[in-house]
C-alpha angles and dihedrals in degrees: 000000000000091000092051091049091049090049091052091050090050092049092049092049090049101043101039095067089046091052091047091051091050091048089052092060118088120247133220125228104191133177141168130226093235127023093190128035116197119210115209133164090273095050111128099167136286141230114235118206117214112192142152147128139274113228112205121196111265088006089271117141115222120236090240104060119216127237130231131223121186126194130188111193139167171176100011116203140148118273135185117220119201128194119212124214131182112247119178090342094308126106110231137168105267104174139354142193132200122222116196101196108035113150117228089213132018127174126171130184129178142177090240135009111292094237088060093052106045139008123256094263094054092044090052093048093053094033093237108173136016093271091056099055113128106218098169106225115214120234126005116313132174114253094237092049092048092048091050093052094045092048089050092051092048092049092049095047091046091057089048091050092243094114117050133174128179121170092195102041096107119080118195119197125199088348090281114066121060137179139175134183118222119193114226111200126220093249095054112139118247119245144083118321134188124218107204128190123198124195110206129188129170093352094308133107103232101171138019129188134168144192129200122240126189123205110194143163117256138191118005092348090059091049092052093046093050092046091053091050100043102032105028097160095048091044092053092046091050091049091052093047091047091051092049091049094051091044092051091046093050093048091050091052093050092048091057091053 
């Protein structure tokens, strides 16, 4: 009995300071303007609003205000990158590399430039910024070759609007409320996304919170996508028959003319 009581006292003495330290840290209460984005034939893109509040202990704002970084990322999937070279006047695939965790979309916004908020090590750990994405190449690859391929992918996706970076996208009001607008392009891939919010103070990430976002096909596009996934053979057969029908119809029209 005495041993059990002593154990309880030891646990209380150990856990209470830890709980007090955790209570002293601020918390994030994030949200997004739309938890599900539907893609239809008329979809031309959308602007997603990431917003929320910073809850400080005792509702007292510190003298040194914190910064906010928001990230919208997904879906992560493997991808093979190929590099073309001109050989004897013909462009051919010369070399390739496979990345296991390449995001189909990545957007980051912050209240200040990332390099002013955290050091390179912290940015790499939390994958803050396009240059800090961890894409997990398979097999051994030279550092220069990997860097060349990753830079090419980043440049391509930037031009397509699938990679986005804005060091002034986050607006913080009264040191408590924050918001950021993230553009979602028309060619965004469908899948599950995660909207992450990072609270940063004095070069340290002190709070992280996230919300899930789903981008999905809707209407006739959803019907076609589900048919292709669930009934592949019938979908392929229907596509062939439809092509033959349209081809025959077009040839009949031209013969009459």
